ChimeraX commands (.cxc) that place a marker at each C-alpha (Angstrom):
marker #1 position -12.19,-7.47,-22.26 radius 0.5
marker #1 position -12.03,-5.43,-19.07 radius 0.5
marker #1 position -15.04,-3.23,-18.35 radius 0.5
marker #1 position -15.57,-0.07,-16.40 radius 0.5
marker #1 position -18.71,-0.63,-14.31 radius 0.5
marker #1 position -20.96,2.22,-13.18 radius 0.5
marker #1 position -23.48,0.91,-10.68 radius 0.5
marker #1 position -26.49,3.19,-10.12 radius 0.5
marker #1 position -26.88,4.12,-6.46 radius 0.5
marker #1 position -30.45,5.46,-6.64 radius 0.5
marker #1 position -32.87,6.88,-9.19 radius 0.5
marker #1 position -31.54,10.36,-10.11 radius 0.5
marker #1 position -33.68,13.37,-9.16 radius 0.5
marker #1 position -32.78,15.27,-12.36 radius 0.5
marker #1 position -31.98,14.48,-15.98 radius 0.5
marker #1 position -28.34,13.58,-16.50 radius 0.5
marker #1 position -26.05,14.44,-19.42 radius 0.5
marker #1 position -23.87,11.34,-19.85 radius 0.5
marker #1 position -22.14,12.15,-23.14 radius 0.5
marker #1 position -18.76,12.37,-21.40 radius 0.5
marker #1 position -18.93,8.69,-20.38 radius 0.5
marker #1 position -17.53,6.95,-23.46 radius 0.5
marker #1 position -14.34,4.86,-23.73 radius 0.5
marker #1 position -12.44,7.47,-25.75 radius 0.5
marker #1 position -13.35,10.35,-23.42 radius 0.5
marker #1 position -12.47,8.37,-20.26 radius 0.5
marker #1 position -9.22,6.94,-21.60 radius 0.5
marker #1 position -6.32,7.74,-19.28 radius 0.5
marker #1 position -8.50,8.87,-16.36 radius 0.5
marker #1 position -8.31,7.28,-12.91 radius 0.5
marker #1 position -11.43,6.19,-11.02 radius 0.5
marker #1 position -11.30,9.28,-8.72 radius 0.5
marker #1 position -11.03,11.54,-11.78 radius 0.5
marker #1 position -14.01,9.83,-13.39 radius 0.5
marker #1 position -16.04,10.21,-10.19 radius 0.5
marker #1 position -15.47,13.98,-10.25 radius 0.5
marker #1 position -16.83,14.50,-13.78 radius 0.5
marker #1 position -19.96,16.73,-13.85 radius 0.5
marker #1 position -23.11,15.21,-15.34 radius 0.5
marker #1 position -25.80,17.64,-14.08 radius 0.5
marker #1 position -28.34,19.41,-16.30 radius 0.5
marker #1 position -29.69,21.87,-13.69 radius 0.5
marker #1 position -28.20,24.41,-11.31 radius 0.5
marker #1 position -27.76,21.62,-8.76 radius 0.5
marker #1 position -24.31,20.21,-9.47 radius 0.5
marker #1 position -24.03,16.44,-9.69 radius 0.5
marker #1 position -20.93,14.35,-10.42 radius 0.5
marker #1 position -20.48,10.77,-11.58 radius 0.5
marker #1 position -19.56,9.74,-8.03 radius 0.5
marker #1 position -22.80,11.18,-6.64 radius 0.5
marker #1 position -24.89,8.91,-8.87 radius 0.5
marker #1 position -22.73,5.85,-9.54 radius 0.5
marker #1 position -20.36,3.52,-7.75 radius 0.5
marker #1 position -17.42,3.22,-10.13 radius 0.5
marker #1 position -15.38,0.00,-10.32 radius 0.5
marker #1 position -13.43,-2.15,-12.77 radius 0.5
marker #1 position -11.01,-0.95,-15.41 radius 0.5
marker #1 position -11.57,0.69,-18.76 radius 0.5
marker #1 position -10.54,-1.75,-21.46 radius 0.5
marker #1 position -12.71,-0.51,-24.29 radius 0.5
marker #1 position -16.05,-1.26,-22.63 radius 0.5
marker #1 position -18.40,0.48,-20.17 radius 0.5
marker #1 position -21.31,-1.19,-18.39 radius 0.5
marker #1 position -24.07,0.71,-16.59 radius 0.5
marker #1 position -25.47,-1.54,-13.86 radius 0.5
marker #1 position -28.91,0.03,-13.65 radius 0.5
marker #1 position -30.59,2.46,-16.01 radius 0.5
marker #1 position -33.10,5.31,-15.97 radius 0.5
marker #1 position -35.22,7.26,-18.44 radius 0.5
marker #1 position -33.27,10.28,-17.12 radius 0.5
marker #1 position -29.99,9.03,-18.66 radius 0.5
marker #1 position -29.71,11.45,-21.61 radius 0.5
marker #1 position -27.01,11.47,-24.34 radius 0.5
marker #1 position -25.62,8.11,-23.29 radius 0.5
marker #1 position -23.21,6.90,-25.97 radius 0.5
marker #1 position -23.34,10.25,-27.77 radius 0.5
marker #1 position -20.46,10.58,-30.27 radius 0.5
marker #1 position -19.26,7.08,-29.39 radius 0.5
marker #1 position -16.20,6.53,-31.58 radius 0.5
marker #1 position -15.33,2.93,-30.68 radius 0.5
marker #1 position -15.61,0.31,-27.97 radius 0.5
marker #1 position -18.83,-0.80,-26.32 radius 0.5
marker #1 position -21.41,0.59,-23.92 radius 0.5
marker #1 position -24.07,-1.63,-22.34 radius 0.5
marker #1 position -26.93,-0.41,-20.14 radius 0.5
marker #1 position -28.81,-2.80,-17.87 radius 0.5
marker #1 position -32.08,-0.85,-17.85 radius 0.5
marker #1 position -33.65,2.13,-19.62 radius 0.5
marker #1 position -32.03,5.17,-21.22 radius 0.5
marker #1 position -33.40,8.65,-21.84 radius 0.5
marker #1 position -33.29,10.98,-24.84 radius 0.5
marker #1 position -30.57,11.29,-27.49 radius 0.5
marker #1 position -28.84,7.97,-26.76 radius 0.5
marker #1 position -26.23,7.30,-29.44 radius 0.5
marker #1 position -26.53,10.81,-30.89 radius 0.5
marker #1 position -23.89,11.45,-33.57 radius 0.5
marker #1 position -22.43,8.01,-32.86 radius 0.5
marker #1 position -19.49,7.20,-35.17 radius 0.5
marker #1 position -18.47,3.59,-34.40 radius 0.5
marker #1 position -18.65,0.86,-31.76 radius 0.5
marker #1 position -21.70,-0.71,-30.16 radius 0.5
marker #1 position -24.37,0.57,-27.78 radius 0.5
marker #1 position -26.76,-2.01,-26.29 radius 0.5
marker #1 position -29.69,-1.35,-23.97 radius 0.5
marker #1 position -31.64,-4.05,-22.12 radius 0.5
marker #1 position -34.63,-1.75,-21.52 radius 0.5
marker #1 position -36.39,1.09,-23.37 radius 0.5
marker #1 position -34.94,4.15,-25.09 radius 0.5
marker #1 position -36.38,7.69,-25.12 radius 0.5
marker #1 position -36.87,10.15,-27.95 radius 0.5
marker #1 position -34.24,10.96,-30.58 radius 0.5
marker #1 position -32.35,7.69,-30.26 radius 0.5
marker #1 position -29.48,7.64,-32.81 radius 0.5
marker #1 position -30.10,11.29,-33.74 radius 0.5
marker #1 position -27.74,12.12,-36.63 radius 0.5
marker #1 position -25.93,8.79,-36.10 radius 0.5
marker #1 position -23.12,8.14,-38.61 radius 0.5
marker #1 position -21.81,4.63,-37.78 radius 0.5
marker #1 position -21.75,1.69,-35.38 radius 0.5
marker #1 position -24.55,-0.54,-34.10 radius 0.5
marker #1 position -27.29,0.19,-31.55 radius 0.5
marker #1 position -29.51,-2.58,-30.18 radius 0.5
marker #1 position -32.53,-1.95,-27.94 radius 0.5
marker #1 position -34.29,-4.86,-26.19 radius 0.5
marker #1 position -37.38,-2.77,-25.39 radius 0.5
marker #1 position -39.12,0.08,-27.19 radius 0.5
marker #1 position -37.86,3.40,-28.61 radius 0.5
marker #1 position -39.49,6.84,-28.57 radius 0.5
marker #1 position -40.29,9.37,-31.27 radius 0.5
marker #1 position -37.84,10.77,-33.83 radius 0.5
marker #1 position -35.41,7.86,-33.92 radius 0.5
marker #1 position -32.52,8.85,-36.18 radius 0.5
marker #1 position -33.93,12.34,-36.69 radius 0.5
marker #1 position -31.98,15.63,-36.62 radius 0.5
marker #1 position -32.23,18.34,-34.00 radius 0.5
marker #1 position -33.72,21.68,-35.02 radius 0.5
marker #1 position -31.60,23.50,-37.55 radius 0.5
marker #1 position -29.66,20.42,-38.64 radius 0.5
marker #1 position -29.71,19.46,-42.30 radius 0.5
marker #1 position -29.59,15.67,-41.96 radius 0.5
marker #1 position -30.77,13.01,-39.56 radius 0.5
marker #1 position -29.13,9.58,-39.50 radius 0.5
marker #1 position -26.27,9.26,-42.03 radius 0.5
marker #1 position -25.01,5.73,-41.31 radius 0.5
marker #1 position -24.92,2.80,-38.91 radius 0.5
marker #1 position -27.53,0.26,-37.84 radius 0.5
marker #1 position -30.26,0.43,-35.19 radius 0.5
marker #1 position -32.25,-2.68,-34.20 radius 0.5
marker #1 position -35.19,-2.36,-31.80 radius 0.5
marker #1 position -36.95,-5.42,-30.43 radius 0.5
marker #1 position -40.10,-3.49,-29.48 radius 0.5
marker #1 position -42.09,-0.75,-31.17 radius 0.5
marker #1 position -40.84,2.69,-32.28 radius 0.5
marker #1 position -42.65,6.03,-31.98 radius 0.5
marker #1 position -43.50,8.61,-34.63 radius 0.5
marker #1 position -41.30,10.29,-37.29 radius 0.5
marker #1 position -38.66,7.59,-37.32 radius 0.5
marker #1 position -35.94,8.40,-39.85 radius 0.5
marker #1 position -36.92,12.01,-40.42 radius 0.5
marker #1 position -34.43,13.51,-42.93 radius 0.5
marker #1 position -32.53,10.20,-42.85 radius 0.5
marker #1 position -29.77,10.01,-45.47 radius 0.5
marker #1 position -28.11,6.61,-44.95 radius 0.5
marker #1 position -28.09,3.68,-42.54 radius 0.5
marker #1 position -30.58,1.06,-41.39 radius 0.5
marker #1 position -33.37,1.06,-38.79 radius 0.5
marker #1 position -35.17,-2.19,-37.89 radius 0.5
marker #1 position -38.07,-2.74,-35.50 radius 0.5
marker #1 position -39.54,-6.15,-34.75 radius 0.5
marker #1 position -42.88,-4.57,-33.90 radius 0.5
marker #1 position -44.59,-1.47,-35.31 radius 0.5
marker #1 position -43.23,1.88,-36.46 radius 0.5
marker #1 position -45.40,4.92,-35.64 radius 0.5
marker #1 position -46.94,7.54,-37.89 radius 0.5
marker #1 position -44.98,9.60,-40.43 radius 0.5
marker #1 position -41.96,7.30,-40.55 radius 0.5
marker #1 position -39.34,8.31,-43.13 radius 0.5
marker #1 position -40.68,11.84,-43.43 radius 0.5
marker #1 position -38.36,13.87,-45.73 radius 0.5
marker #1 position -36.16,10.77,-46.08 radius 0.5
marker #1 position -33.23,11.07,-48.52 radius 0.5
marker #1 position -31.79,7.54,-48.30 radius 0.5
marker #1 position -31.28,4.50,-46.12 radius 0.5
marker #1 position -33.56,1.64,-45.07 radius 0.5
marker #1 position -36.33,1.29,-42.48 radius 0.5
marker #1 position -37.75,-2.22,-41.91 radius 0.5
marker #1 position -40.85,-2.49,-39.70 radius 0.5
marker #1 position -41.55,-6.19,-39.12 radius 0.5
marker #1 position -44.90,-5.38,-37.49 radius 0.5
marker #1 position -45.89,-2.74,-40.06 radius 0.5
marker #1 position -45.94,1.03,-40.45 radius 0.5
marker #1 position -48.47,3.43,-38.93 radius 0.5
marker #1 position -50.14,6.27,-40.83 radius 0.5
marker #1 position -48.55,8.00,-43.82 radius 0.5
marker #1 position -44.98,6.70,-44.02 radius 0.5
marker #1 position -42.69,8.40,-46.53 radius 0.5
marker #1 position -44.20,11.89,-46.50 radius 0.5
marker #1 position -41.99,14.03,-48.78 radius 0.5
marker #1 position -39.62,11.08,-49.10 radius 0.5
marker #1 position -37.06,11.63,-51.90 radius 0.5
marker #1 position -35.13,8.34,-51.88 radius 0.5
marker #1 position -34.63,5.30,-49.67 radius 0.5
marker #1 position -36.33,1.99,-48.92 radius 0.5
marker #1 position -39.18,1.12,-46.56 radius 0.5
marker #1 position -40.05,-2.53,-45.87 radius 0.5
marker #1 position -43.12,-3.82,-44.02 radius 0.5
marker #1 position -46.02,-6.28,-44.34 radius 0.5
marker #1 position -48.65,-3.52,-44.24 radius 0.5
marker #1 position -49.39,0.19,-43.66 radius 0.5
marker #1 position -52.39,1.51,-41.70 radius 0.5
marker #1 position -52.92,4.57,-43.96 radius 0.5
marker #1 position -51.06,5.23,-47.20 radius 0.5
marker #1 position -50.37,8.57,-48.88 radius 0.5
marker #1 position -52.12,9.03,-52.23 radius 0.5
marker #1 position -48.85,10.26,-53.75 radius 0.5
marker #1 position -47.31,6.76,-53.88 radius 0.5
marker #1 position -47.66,4.75,-57.10 radius 0.5
marker #1 position -48.32,1.01,-57.32 radius 0.5
marker #1 position -45.47,-0.55,-59.35 radius 0.5
marker #1 position -46.61,-4.16,-59.13 radius 0.5
marker #1 position -44.88,-7.26,-57.75 radius 0.5
marker #1 position -41.11,-7.67,-58.19 radius 0.5
marker #1 position -38.71,-10.49,-57.37 radius 0.5
marker #1 position -35.86,-8.41,-55.93 radius 0.5
marker #1 position -32.49,-10.12,-55.49 radius 0.5
marker #1 position -31.30,-7.12,-53.48 radius 0.5
marker #1 position -33.86,-7.96,-50.78 radius 0.5
marker #1 position -32.30,-11.41,-50.36 radius 0.5
marker #1 position -28.85,-9.83,-50.07 radius 0.5
marker #1 position -30.15,-7.42,-47.44 radius 0.5
marker #1 position -31.63,-10.29,-45.42 radius 0.5
marker #1 position -28.28,-12.12,-45.45 radius 0.5
marker #1 position -26.40,-8.97,-44.44 radius 0.5
marker #1 position -28.74,-8.31,-41.52 radius 0.5
marker #1 position -28.45,-11.92,-40.38 radius 0.5
marker #1 position -24.65,-11.69,-40.43 radius 0.5
marker #1 position -24.65,-8.31,-38.66 radius 0.5
marker #1 position -27.46,-8.69,-36.11 radius 0.5
marker #1 position -27.94,-12.42,-35.59 radius 0.5
marker #1 position -31.21,-13.08,-33.75 radius 0.5
marker #1 position -32.22,-9.41,-34.10 radius 0.5
marker #1 position -32.35,-9.67,-37.90 radius 0.5
marker #1 position -35.78,-9.80,-39.59 radius 0.5
marker #1 position -37.02,-13.24,-40.62 radius 0.5
marker #1 position -36.61,-14.06,-44.34 radius 0.5
marker #1 position -39.48,-13.00,-46.59 radius 0.5
marker #1 position -41.63,-15.74,-48.13 radius 0.5
marker #1 position -42.30,-14.25,-51.55 radius 0.5
marker #1 position -41.71,-11.33,-53.93 radius 0.5
marker #1 position -42.83,-7.96,-52.51 radius 0.5
marker #1 position -45.29,-5.48,-53.93 radius 0.5
marker #1 position -43.49,-2.23,-54.71 radius 0.5
marker #1 position -44.84,1.30,-54.36 radius 0.5
marker #1 position -42.79,4.35,-55.39 radius 0.5
marker #1 position -42.93,7.86,-53.96 radius 0.5
marker #1 position -43.34,10.39,-52.62 radius 0.5
marker #1 position -44.30,11.86,-56.02 radius 0.5
marker #1 position -45.05,15.16,-54.28 radius 0.5
marker #1 position -41.26,15.57,-54.40 radius 0.5
marker #1 position -38.47,13.67,-56.25 radius 0.5
marker #1 position -40.37,10.41,-55.78 radius 0.5
marker #1 position -37.48,7.93,-56.10 radius 0.5
marker #1 position -38.17,6.21,-52.78 radius 0.5
marker #1 position -39.74,2.78,-52.49 radius 0.5
marker #1 position -42.08,0.96,-50.13 radius 0.5
marker #1 position -41.86,-2.83,-50.31 radius 0.5
marker #1 position -44.89,-4.67,-48.95 radius 0.5
marker #1 position -43.66,-8.14,-48.02 radius 0.5
marker #1 position -45.46,-11.34,-47.08 radius 0.5
marker link #1:1,2 radius 0.2
marker link #1:2,3 radius 0.2
marker link #1:3,4 radius 0.2
marker link #1:4,5 radius 0.2
marker link #1:5,6 radius 0.2
marker link #1:6,7 radius 0.2
marker link #1:7,8 radius 0.2
marker link #1:8,9 radius 0.2
marker link #1:9,10 radius 0.2
marker link #1:10,11 radius 0.2
marker link #1:11,12 radius 0.2
marker link #1:12,13 radius 0.2
marker link #1:13,14 radius 0.2
marker link #1:14,15 radius 0.2
marker link #1:15,16 radius 0.2
marker link #1:16,17 radius 0.2
marker link #1:17,18 radius 0.2
marker link #1:18,19 radius 0.2
marker link #1:19,20 radius 0.2
marker link #1:20,21 radius 0.2
marker link #1:21,22 radius 0.2
marker link #1:22,23 radius 0.2
marker link #1:23,24 radius 0.2
marker link #1:24,25 radius 0.2
marker link #1:25,26 radius 0.2
marker link #1:26,27 radius 0.2
marker link #1:27,28 radius 0.2
marker link #1:28,29 radius 0.2
marker link #1:29,30 radius 0.2
marker link #1:30,31 radius 0.2
marker link #1:31,32 radius 0.2
marker link #1:32,33 radius 0.2
marker link #1:33,34 radius 0.2
marker link #1:34,35 radius 0.2
marker link #1:35,36 radius 0.2
marker link #1:36,37 radius 0.2
marker link #1:37,38 radius 0.2
marker link #1:38,39 radius 0.2
marker link #1:39,40 radius 0.2
marker link #1:40,41 radius 0.2
marker link #1:41,42 radius 0.2
marker link #1:42,43 radius 0.2
marker link #1:43,44 radius 0.2
marker link #1:44,45 radius 0.2
marker link #1:45,46 radius 0.2
marker link #1:46,47 radius 0.2
marker link #1:47,48 radius 0.2
marker link #1:48,49 radius 0.2
marker link #1:49,50 radius 0.2
marker link #1:50,51 radius 0.2
marker link #1:51,52 radius 0.2
marker link #1:52,53 radius 0.2
marker link #1:53,54 radius 0.2
marker link #1:54,55 radius 0.2
marker link #1:55,56 radius 0.2
marker link #1:56,57 radius 0.2
marker link #1:57,58 radius 0.2
marker link #1:58,59 radius 0.2
marker link #1:59,60 radius 0.2
marker link #1:60,61 radius 0.2
marker link #1:61,62 radius 0.2
marker link #1:62,63 radius 0.2
marker link #1:63,64 radius 0.2
marker link #1:64,65 radius 0.2
marker link #1:65,66 radius 0.2
marker link #1:66,67 radius 0.2
marker link #1:67,68 radius 0.2
marker link #1:68,69 radius 0.2
marker link #1:69,70 radius 0.2
marker link #1:70,71 radius 0.2
marker link #1:71,72 radius 0.2
marker link #1:72,73 radius 0.2
marker link #1:73,74 radius 0.2
marker link #1:74,75 radius 0.2
marker link #1:75,76 radius 0.2
marker link #1:76,77 radius 0.2
marker link #1:77,78 radius 0.2
marker link #1:78,79 radius 0.2
marker link #1:79,80 radius 0.2
marker link #1:80,81 radius 0.2
marker link #1:81,82 radius 0.2
marker link #1:82,83 radius 0.2
marker link #1:83,84 radius 0.2
marker link #1:84,85 radius 0.2
marker link #1:85,86 radius 0.2
marker link #1:86,87 radius 0.2
marker link #1:87,88 radius 0.2
marker link #1:88,89 radius 0.2
marker link #1:89,90 radius 0.2
marker link #1:90,91 radius 0.2
marker link #1:91,92 radius 0.2
marker link #1:92,93 radius 0.2
marker link #1:93,94 radius 0.2
marker link #1:94,95 radius 0.2
marker link #1:95,96 radius 0.2
marker link #1:96,97 radius 0.2
marker link #1:97,98 radius 0.2
marker link #1:98,99 radius 0.2
marker link #1:99,100 radius 0.2
marker link #1:100,101 radius 0.2
marker link #1:101,102 radius 0.2
marker link #1:102,103 radius 0.2
marker link #1:103,104 radius 0.2
marker link #1:104,105 radius 0.2
marker link #1:105,106 radius 0.2
marker link #1:106,107 radius 0.2
marker link #1:107,108 radius 0.2
marker link #1:108,109 radius 0.2
marker link #1:109,110 radius 0.2
marker link #1:110,111 radius 0.2
marker link #1:111,112 radius 0.2
marker link #1:112,113 radius 0.2
marker link #1:113,114 radius 0.2
marker link #1:114,115 radius 0.2
marker link #1:115,116 radius 0.2
marker link #1:116,117 radius 0.2
marker link #1:117,118 radius 0.2
marker link #1:118,119 radius 0.2
marker link #1:119,120 radius 0.2
marker link #1:120,121 radius 0.2
marker link #1:121,122 radius 0.2
marker link #1:122,123 radius 0.2
marker link #1:123,124 radius 0.2
marker link #1:124,125 radius 0.2
marker link #1:125,126 radius 0.2
marker link #1:126,127 radius 0.2
marker link #1:127,128 radius 0.2
marker link #1:128,129 radius 0.2
marker link #1:129,130 radius 0.2
marker link #1:130,131 radius 0.2
marker link #1:131,132 radius 0.2
marker link #1:132,133 radius 0.2
marker link #1:133,134 radius 0.2
marker link #1:134,135 radius 0.2
marker link #1:135,136 radius 0.2
marker link #1:136,137 radius 0.2
marker link #1:137,138 radius 0.2
marker link #1:138,139 radius 0.2
marker link #1:139,140 radius 0.2
marker link #1:140,141 radius 0.2
marker link #1:141,142 radius 0.2
marker link #1:142,143 radius 0.2
marker link #1:143,144 radius 0.2
marker link #1:144,145 radius 0.2
marker link #1:145,146 radius 0.2
marker link #1:146,147 radius 0.2
marker link #1:147,148 radius 0.2
marker link #1:148,149 radius 0.2
marker link #1:149,150 radius 0.2
marker link #1:150,151 radius 0.2
marker link #1:151,152 radius 0.2
marker link #1:152,153 radius 0.2
marker link #1:153,154 radius 0.2
marker link #1:154,155 radius 0.2
marker link #1:155,156 radius 0.2
marker link #1:156,157 radius 0.2
marker link #1:157,158 radius 0.2
marker link #1:158,159 radius 0.2
marker link #1:159,160 radius 0.2
marker link #1:160,161 radius 0.2
marker link #1:161,162 radius 0.2
marker link #1:162,163 radius 0.2
marker link #1:163,164 radius 0.2
marker link #1:164,165 radius 0.2
marker link #1:165,166 radius 0.2
marker link #1:166,167 radius 0.2
marker link #1:167,168 radius 0.2
marker link #1:168,169 radius 0.2
marker link #1:169,170 radius 0.2
marker link #1:170,171 radius 0.2
marker link #1:171,172 radius 0.2
marker link #1:172,173 radius 0.2
marker link #1:173,174 radius 0.2
marker link #1:174,175 radius 0.2
marker link #1:175,176 radius 0.2
marker link #1:176,177 radius 0.2
marker link #1:177,178 radius 0.2
marker link #1:178,179 radius 0.2
marker link #1:179,180 radius 0.2
marker link #1:180,181 radius 0.2
marker link #1:181,182 radius 0.2
marker link #1:182,183 radius 0.2
marker link #1:183,184 radius 0.2
marker link #1:184,185 radius 0.2
marker link #1:185,186 radius 0.2
marker link #1:186,187 radius 0.2
marker link #1:187,188 radius 0.2
marker link #1:188,189 radius 0.2
marker link #1:189,190 radius 0.2
marker link #1:190,191 radius 0.2
marker link #1:191,192 radius 0.2
marker link #1:192,193 radius 0.2
marker link #1:193,194 radius 0.2
marker link #1:194,195 radius 0.2
marker link #1:195,196 radius 0.2
marker link #1:196,197 radius 0.2
marker link #1:197,198 radius 0.2
marker link #1:198,199 radius 0.2
marker link #1:199,200 radius 0.2
marker link #1:200,201 radius 0.2
marker link #1:201,202 radius 0.2
marker link #1:202,203 radius 0.2
marker link #1:203,204 radius 0.2
marker link #1:204,205 radius 0.2
marker link #1:205,206 radius 0.2
marker link #1:206,207 radius 0.2
marker link #1:207,208 radius 0.2
marker link #1:208,209 radius 0.2
marker link #1:209,210 radius 0.2
marker link #1:210,211 radius 0.2
marker link #1:211,212 radius 0.2
marker link #1:212,213 radius 0.2
marker link #1:213,214 radius 0.2
marker link #1:214,215 radius 0.2
marker link #1:215,216 radius 0.2
marker link #1:216,217 radius 0.2
marker link #1:217,218 radius 0.2
marker link #1:218,219 radius 0.2
marker link #1:219,220 radius 0.2
marker link #1:220,221 radius 0.2
marker link #1:221,222 radius 0.2
marker link #1:222,223 radius 0.2
marker link #1:223,224 radius 0.2
marker link #1:224,225 radius 0.2
marker link #1:225,226 radius 0.2
marker link #1:226,227 radius 0.2
marker link #1:227,228 radius 0.2
marker link #1:228,229 radius 0.2
marker link #1:229,230 radius 0.2
marker link #1:230,231 radius 0.2
marker link #1:231,232 radius 0.2
marker link #1:232,233 radius 0.2
marker link #1:233,234 radius 0.2
marker link #1:234,235 radius 0.2
marker link #1:235,236 radius 0.2
marker link #1:236,237 radius 0.2
marker link #1:237,238 radius 0.2
marker link #1:238,239 radius 0.2
marker link #1:239,240 radius 0.2
marker link #1:240,241 radius 0.2
marker link #1:241,242 radius 0.2
marker link #1:242,243 radius 0.2
marker link #1:243,244 radius 0.2
marker link #1:244,245 radius 0.2
marker link #1:245,246 radius 0.2
marker link #1:246,247 radius 0.2
marker link #1:247,248 radius 0.2
marker link #1:248,249 radius 0.2
marker link #1:249,250 radius 0.2
marker link #1:250,251 radius 0.2
marker link #1:251,252 radius 0.2
marker link #1:252,253 radius 0.2
marker link #1:253,254 radius 0.2
marker link #1:254,255 radius 0.2
marker link #1:255,256 radius 0.2
marker link #1:256,257 radius 0.2
marker link #1:257,258 radius 0.2
marker link #1:258,259 radius 0.2
marker link #1:259,260 radius 0.2
marker link #1:260,261 radius 0.2
marker link #1:261,262 radius 0.2
marker link #1:262,263 radius 0.2
marker link #1:263,264 radius 0.2
marker link #1:264,265 radius 0.2
marker link #1:265,266 radius 0.2
marker link #1:266,267 radius 0.2
marker link #1:267,268 radius 0.2
marker link #1:268,269 radius 0.2
view
């Protein structure tokens, strides 16, 4: 598949709004037209051509040759095709993403996959706070799709999450799944303090938690067939980024009983 390549000329001196650089939004544009697109976030006007050398042809895929923690909104509202970033990305990557694939070889900033609805995001490094969470005033956070992070994730992952899957191969910070209404968060390295605060529904999976809320009830050990089905699905979808199979039945805790309390935390071995 042909790719449009945007090669970073130098580290940008301001944060950049890159939501216009998706396959559907660039379809039909020539290279000169793409180079003239504004991507500034300050009074100093900056265009794509000021920051990137543009080459190749758009065939459904875009590759950023070089990244920066100032690349905000990259892949926002992606509705199909692929975007790959060789390097870091800033805040709100994959926000309101609908379909397609966003892959990042470095780290991602805060609010990755904010209000995401579909598609797959893979991050080779770490991710910041509020992964999958809504912006102020929004009713829901993540409502679909899959996010797999090789490194650790910051605090309040999955805040107001309704559907979808978030996986980290390391640790997930404090207050994960706060106000969660559905979906799955799997922390291979464990959760930080107080996951599931005001959680209504949904599933959390981890080997341990540093501090647990007192409003979760111990429901004993259960041999859950659905966990085996989830493991197979993740293996088929994510390949090497899928969590390793569990070795025994998990211990189940239900909560948060301070609210509806139909969520579950599965402590696996």
